[in-house]
N, C-alpha and C positions, 0 to 999 in steps of 0.2 A: 504494500500500500504506500503510495507516494503522498506525502503531506504537503499541502499547499503553502507557499511562502510568498509574501509580497514585500518587495524591497521598496523602502521609502527614501527618496532622494530629494533634497532641496538644493536648487542651483541659484547662483547669482554671479553674473559676469564670469562664467567658467569656460569660455570658449576654448581655452588653450588645452585643457586636459579632459573635459567631460566626455568626449568621444571614446577615449581610452578606457575610462571607467565603465561606461555603458557596455563596451565590447567585453570587458572582463566579467560583467554580470550576465551577459548573454551566453558566455562560455561556461557557465556553471554546470557541473555534472549532475545536479539535482534536476529531476524531470519536470517539476511544477513550480516555476519561478515567474512571478509577475513583477513589473517595475512601474511604480507610480512616482512620477516626477512633478514637483511643484516648483515652477520658476518664480523667484521672489523679486520680480521687477527688473530683470537684466536689461542693460542698455547696450550690450555688445552683441555679438553674433550667436549667443547661446541659444536663443529661441529657434533660430533657423536650423541649427544643428539638431536640436531636440525634435523639431517637426519632421525632419528627414527620417529620424529613427522611428517615430510613431507611425509614419506612412509605410514603413517597411516591415514593422514587427507588431503583430496583433497583441502581444503580451506587454506592450509599453503604452502607458496612458500619461498624458501631459495636462497639467493644470497651469494656465498662464495667469499667475496671480499678481497682486499688487505688493509692494515692498512692505513686509512686516518685520523683517529681521529674522535671523536664523532660528531663534527659539520658538517664536510664534509660528513660523513657517512649518517647522516639524510638528508642532501641536496640531496645526491644520491638517497636515498629512495623516496624523493618527485619527482625526475625526472623520476624514473622508475615505479612509482605507477600506478595502473589501473585507468581507467576512472570510478569513482564511485561518489556517492553523497557526502560522507563525509570521512575525514581522521583523524584518532586518532594516537597519538604518545605514544609509550610504552618504558619504561625502561626494564631492564632484570631481576630485582630483587624485584619487588613489587608484590602486590596481588590486583586484581580488584574485587570489588563487582559485583554481577551478573547483576545489572541494570546500570552499568556505561555507556555503550554505548547507551542504549535505553533512558536514562534520558538526555544525551547530545543531542541526535537527537531530542527529544521532545522540548528542549529549542531552538535549532537552527531552527526547523520548525516554532515555534511560533514567532520568531523574523524575519523570512524571509519576505522580501518585494516582490515587483514586478520587481525590477530592477536588481536582481541577484548580489547584492553587496557582497564583501568579508565579511565573518562572522567568528568570533572566539569565542568559548566557553571555559571557564576554571573553575576550581572548587577548593574548599577548600581541603586541604590534611590532612589525619590522619597519624601522625607520629607513627611508631611502632618500637619495637626493633627486634632483630634477631628472636625471638620466636613469633613475631606478637602481643606482648602486647602493648597496647596504651600508649604512653608517651607524647602526646600533639597534638595540631592542629596548622595549619598555621594561620596567622593573616588574618582577614577580611580586604581587601584593602579599604582605604578611597578614594584613587584616582585611576581611571582607564582611560587611554587615552594617547594621544601623549605626554603631558607634563610629565607624569609619565614614559612612555616607553623610553624616551630619556635617563633616568638616572637609571632605575630600571626595572627588569623583575618580574612582579607578576603572569604572565601566565605561570606557570611551565609546561614544555612539557608533562609530564606524565599525566596531568589532561586535556590537551588541545585537542579539536576536532575542525577542520575547515571544511568549505564547499569547493566545487570544485573551486569556484571563487577565494577564498583565496589561494588555492594551485596554480592556474594558475598565480595569481599575483606574488607570491614568485618565481615561476619558471621563470618568465619573466626576472627578474634581480637578479639572485643569486649572492651574494656578494663575492668579493675576500677576504674580511675580515669581520668576525662577531664574537662577543664575545661568543655567544651560538646560536644554531639554533632556540631555542624556543624564546629567546629574540628578535632575528631578525624578526621572524614571528609576534610576538606581536607588535613590532614597526611598521611593515609594515601594518598590518590590523588596528591598532589604527589610523594610518594616513589616510588610504583610504577605511576603511570599518567600521564595528561595532564590539565591544567586549562586551561579557556578562559574568557575574560572577555568579556561583552557590555556595551558602553557605552550601550546603549539601555535605560532603565528600563521594566519591564513590570509593575510593581506599585506600589501606594501603601502605604508603610510608616508606619502610623499611630503618632503620638507622643501619649502621654497619661499624666498622673500621673507616676509615677516612671520611666516609660519615655522621657521627653523627652530628646532628644539636643541637643547644642550644634551643630546643623547649620549655623547661620549665624554662629557665634562667630568672632572674629578669631584670628589665630595667637597673639597675646599672651595672649588669654583662654584659649585651649586649653592653652597652656603653663602658665598659672597653675592651671588646674583639675587638670592632670596632676600637678604637684608637690604640690598640696593633697591629692590622693588618696594619693600616695606617703607624705606626712608623717603623715597621719591614719589610715592603714591599720593594722589590728591584726595585726601580723606574727606575734605569738605564737600566735594561733588560726588565722590564714590560712596554713596550711602547704603547701597544694597549689598549686604554681606551674608556669609553662610548662616549666621544667627537669624537674620531677617528671613532667609529662605526657610529655616526651621520653624519660625513663627508662622509663616504662610502655610507650611505643611501641617502644623497643628490645627490651624483654622479650617483646613480642608478635611482632615482625617482623624481628628481627635476622637470622635465617637466610634471609629473602627479600629483603633489601636488597642492592644491589650494593656493592662494596667502598668506592667513593668516598662514597656516601651514608651508609653505615654509619659510616665514620670521621668524617664531618661531625657526625652526631648524637652519637657518642661524645665528641667534643671539647666539644660544648655541655654534655653531662651532666657531664663531668669538670671543667668550669670552676668548680664549687663547691668544689673540694678545698682551696684555700687562697687567702689574700688576694693573694699575688704572682701565682699562676696566673690568678686572676680578672682582675687588672690587665692582664696580657699578652694574655689571651684577648679582653678588651674592645677591643683594638686590631686584632683580626682582622676581616675582612669575612665571617665565617662565617654571621652572621645579619643580616637586614635587615628593619626595619619600613619603612613606606611614607612616613613623614614625617621630615624631617631632625631636627625637634625631638624626635620619638619615639625616633629612633636615639640622640640624645644622652642622653635619659633612660634608655633601655635600657642603654647602656654604664655609666652611673652606677649603675643598679640591680644590674647584674652585679657590679661592683666591691664594692658594699655587700652582696652575697649576698642580694639581695631579688628575684631573678628565677629 
């Protein structure tokens, strides 16, 4: 039995690489893959390229939308998606290996229980340059779950596949504010479903221009960069932070959380109330990022009321 999968792709001025990405999706070895693309108001040749593909392939559908930004564009895709078994998220400039979908479906089928709970699969990334030469790999997460999802997103959208229950859960309370769509989905499923990680990379995550990551940087260099971002960030204008996202999450899902998880999120939200409460909260293991250095910076930022 082949399980139906719909790939959700949001595009914006992606004429340079979007054709390569679509070709890699069309080349998947899974037998039932559909592609739903929402263009977010491109001003380059992206729409023309996408229309060529939709005219040639019955399994590709295009929505020519107005500019909403990447977060709301993906939430719109989730709302308009077909009723299928699984949903995958796609960027416009990567390359997928041919077994990306089939491998994710196999993992999700293996972890599926009898109660139709929300499930999320995500995988390691292979970082490549503009010519697709490998430059590094994403870290293997030490922590996966709600304590991590409150302060960090390890389930990067372009590697993520969710089941229909997870999609329905997210659609039930789409947020007014979310830092990123994939972070919100990870947070939601981590709290009310199950998350699984695959250590085998099945896609090439292209780094180019401002998208370049320090994939091969040393620990000291990463620490320097993180403190530099903290010191130079415009806190006056950058008012939406992970704690604000957690507060939005509570407003959407408080009645559906179990008591322990609800109290966990509430403590994180309340940690902004005063300097003393922030200090004592920073000593708790309530939230966990995946690197020791990131946890040290996190505790410092909580004390300084910057998280």
